[in-house]
C-alpha positions as CSV (number, residue, x, y, z in Angstrom):
1,M,103.5,80.4,111.0
2,N,100.9,83.4,111.6
3,A,97.5,81.6,111.7
4,P,94.9,83.9,111.2
5,A,92.4,84.6,114.4
6,L,89.3,86.5,113.5
7,S,88.7,89.5,115.8
8,E,85.4,90.1,117.4
9,N,84.9,92.8,114.7
10,S,84.6,90.4,112.0
11,P,81.5,88.4,110.6
12,A,82.1,84.6,111.9
13,Y,80.3,83.4,108.9
14,C,79.4,85.8,105.9
15,A,77.7,84.9,102.2
16,G,77.3,87.3,99.4
17,V,78.1,88.6,96.0
18,N,80.5,90.4,93.9
19,I,78.6,93.7,92.6
20,A,80.6,94.9,89.6
21,G,80.8,98.6,87.4
22,G,83.3,100.5,89.7
23,E,86.2,98.7,87.7
24,F,84.6,98.9,84.4
25,G,85.8,101.2,81.4
26,K,88.9,103.0,80.2
27,L,90.8,104.5,82.4
28,P,90.6,107.2,83.8
29,G,87.3,106.8,82.7
30,K,84.3,109.3,82.9
31,Y,82.0,108.4,85.6
32,G,78.3,107.3,84.6
33,T,79.5,106.7,81.3
34,D,82.8,104.2,81.4
35,Y,81.8,103.3,84.9
36,S,79.4,103.3,88.1
37,Y,79.1,102.0,91.2
38,P,76.3,100.1,92.6
39,S,72.9,101.6,92.7
40,K,71.1,101.5,96.7
41,E,68.6,99.3,94.9
42,S,71.0,97.0,94.0
43,F,72.5,96.6,97.4
44,T,68.6,96.4,98.6
45,Y,68.1,93.2,96.2
46,F,70.9,91.2,97.9
47,A,70.3,92.3,101.0
48,A,66.8,90.6,101.2
49,R,68.0,87.4,99.6
50,N,70.0,86.2,102.9
51,F,73.3,87.7,101.5
52,N,75.3,89.4,104.4
53,L,78.3,91.2,102.1
54,V,79.4,92.4,99.2
55,R,82.6,92.5,97.5
56,L,82.9,95.8,95.6
57,P,85.5,96.2,92.7
58,F,87.2,99.8,92.3
59,R,90.3,100.8,90.4
60,W,93.4,101.9,91.9
61,E,94.0,104.6,89.3
62,R,90.7,106.5,89.5
63,L,91.1,106.5,93.3
64,Q,94.9,107.7,93.3
65,P,95.7,108.8,89.9
66,A,99.3,109.6,91.2
67,L,101.7,107.1,93.0
68,N,102.0,108.7,96.6
69,S,99.7,110.9,96.5
70,D,96.2,112.4,98.3
71,L,93.3,109.7,97.3
72,D,91.0,111.5,95.0
73,R,88.6,113.6,96.6
74,Q,85.2,113.4,95.0
75,E,86.5,109.5,94.1
76,L,86.4,108.6,97.6
77,E,83.3,110.2,98.3
78,R,81.9,108.1,95.5
79,L,83.1,105.1,97.1
80,K,82.2,106.3,100.8
81,A,78.7,106.9,99.9
82,S,78.5,103.3,97.8
83,V,79.9,101.7,101.3
84,D,77.3,103.6,103.4
85,A,74.5,102.4,100.9
86,A,75.6,99.2,102.0
87,R,76.1,99.8,105.3
88,A,72.1,100.4,105.3
89,T,70.8,97.3,104.3
90,G,73.3,95.6,106.4
91,L,75.8,94.6,104.5
92,K,79.5,94.2,105.0
93,V,81.5,95.4,102.3
94,V,85.0,93.9,101.0
95,L,87.0,97.3,99.7
96,D,88.0,94.7,96.4
97,T,91.1,96.8,94.5
98,H,90.1,95.2,91.2
99,N,94.3,95.8,90.0
100,Y,95.5,92.5,89.4
101,A,99.2,93.4,91.0
102,Q,99.3,95.9,88.2
103,R,98.3,99.3,87.2
104,R,98.3,102.1,84.6
105,L,100.4,105.9,85.4
106,K,98.8,109.0,83.4
107,T,102.7,109.7,82.6
108,D,102.4,107.1,79.8
109,G,98.7,107.8,78.9
110,W,97.6,105.4,81.3
111,K,98.8,102.8,77.9
112,E,101.0,100.2,80.2
113,A,100.0,97.9,83.2
114,H,103.0,98.0,85.5
115,V,103.5,95.1,87.6
116,I,103.7,96.1,91.6
117,G,107.2,95.5,92.5
118,S,108.8,97.1,88.9
119,E,110.6,100.1,88.9
120,A,107.3,102.1,87.6
121,V,105.3,100.8,90.7
122,S,107.0,99.7,93.3
123,A,106.2,97.7,96.4
124,A,106.7,101.1,99.0
125,A,104.1,102.7,96.2
126,F,101.8,100.3,96.6
127,A,101.8,99.8,100.3
128,D,101.0,103.8,100.8
129,F,98.3,103.3,98.7
130,C,96.8,100.7,101.1
131,G,97.7,102.6,103.9
132,R,95.9,105.5,102.7
133,L,92.6,103.5,102.0
134,A,92.8,101.9,105.4
135,A,93.0,105.4,107.1
136,A,90.3,106.6,105.1
137,F,88.0,103.6,106.3
138,R,89.6,102.5,110.1
139,D,86.6,103.3,111.8
140,D,84.2,101.8,109.5
141,N,83.9,97.8,111.5
142,S,81.2,97.6,108.1
143,I,84.9,97.3,106.0
144,I,86.8,94.5,104.9
145,F,90.0,95.1,102.9
146,G,90.4,93.3,100.1
147,L,94.3,93.6,99.5
148,M,94.4,92.9,95.6
149,N,92.1,91.1,93.3
150,E,93.8,88.7,91.4
151,P,97.6,88.8,91.4
152,T,99.2,88.0,88.0
153,G,102.1,88.1,86.2
154,I,104.0,88.4,89.7
155,V,106.1,84.9,91.3
156,A,104.4,84.2,95.0
157,Y,107.9,84.8,96.1
158,N,107.8,88.0,94.7
159,W,104.1,89.2,96.3
160,L,104.2,87.4,99.7
161,P,107.0,90.5,100.8
162,I,104.5,93.1,99.1
163,A,101.8,91.9,100.4
164,N,103.5,91.9,104.2
165,V,104.5,95.3,103.6
166,A,100.9,95.9,102.4
167,L,99.6,94.6,105.7
168,A,102.1,96.3,107.8
169,A,100.6,100.0,106.4
170,I,97.6,99.3,106.9
171,R,97.8,98.5,110.6
172,A,100.4,101.8,111.0
173,S,97.2,103.6,109.7
174,Q,95.6,102.2,113.0
175,A,93.0,99.9,110.5
176,K,92.1,96.9,112.7
177,Q,89.1,95.7,110.0
178,L,89.9,91.9,108.3
179,V,91.9,91.7,105.7
180,F,91.5,89.1,102.6
181,V,95.3,88.1,101.5
182,P,95.1,86.8,97.8
183,G,98.2,84.2,96.2
184,V,99.4,84.5,92.9
185,N,98.5,83.5,88.9
186,Y,94.8,84.9,89.6
187,T,94.5,83.2,93.3
188,G,93.0,80.0,92.2
189,A,92.4,77.5,94.5
190,H,92.8,75.0,91.6
191,S,96.4,76.3,90.8
192,W,97.3,77.0,94.7
193,F,100.5,74.4,94.9
194,S,101.4,74.4,90.8
195,S,101.9,78.8,91.2
196,G,104.1,78.2,94.6
197,N,100.7,79.8,97.1
198,D,102.0,77.9,99.7
199,L,104.3,80.2,100.5
200,M,101.3,81.9,101.6
201,A,101.5,80.5,104.6
202,E,103.8,83.1,105.9
203,V,102.0,86.4,105.6
204,V,102.8,88.3,108.2
205,D,100.0,90.6,110.0
206,P,100.4,92.4,113.1
207,E,96.8,92.4,113.7
208,R,96.8,88.2,112.7
209,N,93.6,89.2,111.2
210,F,93.7,88.1,107.8
211,V,92.6,85.3,106.1
212,L,93.8,84.0,102.4
213,E,91.4,84.7,99.4
214,V,91.1,82.2,96.6
215,H,88.7,82.2,93.2
216,Q,87.6,79.2,91.6
217,Y,85.4,78.7,88.4
218,L,84.1,75.9,87.4
219,D,84.8,76.0,83.5
220,Q,87.5,74.2,81.3
221,D,89.9,76.3,82.3
222,S,89.3,77.5,85.6
223,S,89.1,81.4,83.7
224,G,84.8,82.5,84.5
225,K,84.5,83.7,81.2
226,T,81.7,81.3,80.0
227,G,79.1,80.2,82.3
228,D,79.5,76.3,81.6
229,V,80.9,73.3,83.7
230,V,83.0,70.2,83.5
231,G,80.7,68.2,86.0
232,P,78.2,68.9,88.6
233,D,81.1,67.8,91.5
234,V,83.7,70.3,89.6
235,G,83.7,72.7,92.5
236,S,84.3,70.4,94.8
237,D,86.9,68.9,93.5
238,R,89.1,71.8,92.7
239,L,88.6,73.0,96.5
240,H,90.0,70.2,97.9
241,K,93.8,70.2,97.9
242,F,93.3,73.9,99.1
243,Q,91.3,73.2,101.4
244,T,93.2,70.5,102.8
245,W,96.2,72.5,103.1
246,A,94.6,75.2,105.1
247,R,93.2,73.0,107.3
248,A,96.5,71.7,108.2
249,N,97.7,75.4,108.0
250,E,95.5,76.2,110.8
251,I,94.5,78.7,108.0
252,R,90.9,80.3,107.5
253,A,90.1,81.0,103.6
254,F,87.3,83.0,101.9
255,L,86.0,82.1,98.3
256,G,86.1,85.2,96.2
257,E,84.7,84.7,93.2
258,F,83.2,81.5,91.9
259,G,79.9,81.6,89.8
260,A,77.7,79.0,86.6
261,G,75.4,78.8,84.3
262,R,71.9,78.3,84.5
263,D,71.8,75.0,82.9
264,P,71.2,72.2,85.4
265,Q,74.9,70.8,85.2
266,S,75.9,74.3,86.1
267,L,73.2,74.9,88.9
268,A,74.2,71.7,90.4
269,A,77.9,72.6,90.3
270,L,76.9,76.0,92.1
271,K,75.2,74.1,95.1
272,N,78.2,72.0,95.1
273,I,80.5,74.3,95.9
274,C,78.6,75.8,98.1
275,V,77.9,72.7,100.3
276,T,81.4,72.0,100.5
277,M,81.9,75.4,101.7
278,R,79.3,74.9,104.6
279,D,80.8,71.7,104.9
280,N,83.8,72.6,105.5
281,R,83.6,75.8,107.7
282,D,86.3,75.6,110.0
283,V,88.5,76.4,106.9
284,W,85.9,79.0,104.9
285,M,84.6,82.1,106.8
286,G,83.1,83.2,103.7
287,W,82.4,83.3,100.3
288,A,81.1,85.6,97.4
289,A,79.4,84.8,94.0
290,W,80.5,86.4,90.5
291,A,78.6,89.2,90.0
292,G,75.6,91.2,90.0
293,G,75.6,94.9,88.7
294,D,73.6,96.9,87.1
295,W,75.3,97.1,83.9
296,W,75.4,93.5,82.8
297,P,74.6,92.8,79.6
298,D,70.6,90.6,80.2
299,D,72.6,87.5,78.2
300,Y,75.7,87.6,80.7
301,P,75.8,84.1,81.5
302,L,76.7,84.7,85.5
303,N,74.7,87.7,85.5
304,L,73.2,87.9,89.0
305,S,70.8,90.7,89.1
306,P,67.1,90.7,88.0
307,A,66.8,89.9,84.7
308,K,64.8,92.7,82.1
309,D,61.6,91.1,83.0
310,G,62.4,91.7,86.7
311,S,62.3,87.6,87.7
312,Q,65.3,86.1,89.5
313,R,67.7,84.2,88.1
314,P,68.4,80.8,88.6
315,Q,71.8,81.4,90.5
316,L,70.6,83.3,93.0
317,E,67.4,81.2,94.1
318,I,70.5,78.5,94.8
319,L,72.6,80.9,96.4
320,S,69.9,82.6,98.6
321,A,69.0,79.0,100.0
322,Q,72.9,78.4,100.5
323,A,74.1,81.9,102.0
324,A,71.2,81.7,104.7
325,Q,72.6,78.0,105.5
326,F,76.0,79.0,105.3
327,I,75.5,82.1,107.8
328,H,73.0,80.8,110.2
329,R,74.5,77.9,111.5
330,D,73.4,76.0,114.3
331,P,74.7,78.0,117.5
332,T,75.6,75.2,119.0
333,E,78.6,73.8,116.4
334,Q,81.9,74.9,118.0
335,R,83.5,77.1,115.0
336,Q,87.4,75.3,114.8
337,N,89.7,78.1,114.0
């Protein structure tokens, strides 16, 4: 077992939001029309509400249009400018390669999604990308690397060695920052064992500075497609088995996506999942709720950015209060690793 130990450059506890936009639209897409990175105002808004982290989605295809090649200079500068804006407000940034362990290729007109490990998109090609991205940000201690958003179409037995090769490439670039490593089947906490993700106890990081990233939505099928929840305690129920396993294996975790709607039961469920993580901080080092972003429709049920009239969403009121409690723990409390 290779249990992670967080480095001195990693936040002991972090709580934040996803700010969507960089993953939007068709490929390759036009910046400002099909996709966009968060505005400075978005970072300022969330930083003022007790959060100390944002998860920043982007697409692999835009940052590295051709496999095993240099990163696109213009896209990298856009991403760096967004990171700089977040850092200026005091926020840590999770660089989230939002590709589901798949990518499209210019050679076939971006039509087909090729799974990592396939003939078209090899594990080595993914490791190459991870190494180049890590090299570009290796001197920035505000960065956490999110290895891959929600791998799907691949089994855990095949994903584990890909993750390990990618981690090796990150460390070969001399980047020492924390890395979030997901499982397969959308890295759901509720489906961790049925998906075979207990294999992820065998993650190998030369720096031993990683945590496992899971996601957990609260609607009927755990997809997050609606703001509905199945009950006020659904979050604690769905996290329980994963949480127990992680503790037994001395593995720490990050909840990279979760969310709920605005009705009273949904708000109760949102508070419940946050309190569960707060009460089990020996496992949970942090969380990021889904999602803020300037381009969400006002009626999107999981929208955390201000409403059209400027008012704060009721979900954000709960998340803000819970973030303060999660981050600012009693200094006499002993963290269990």
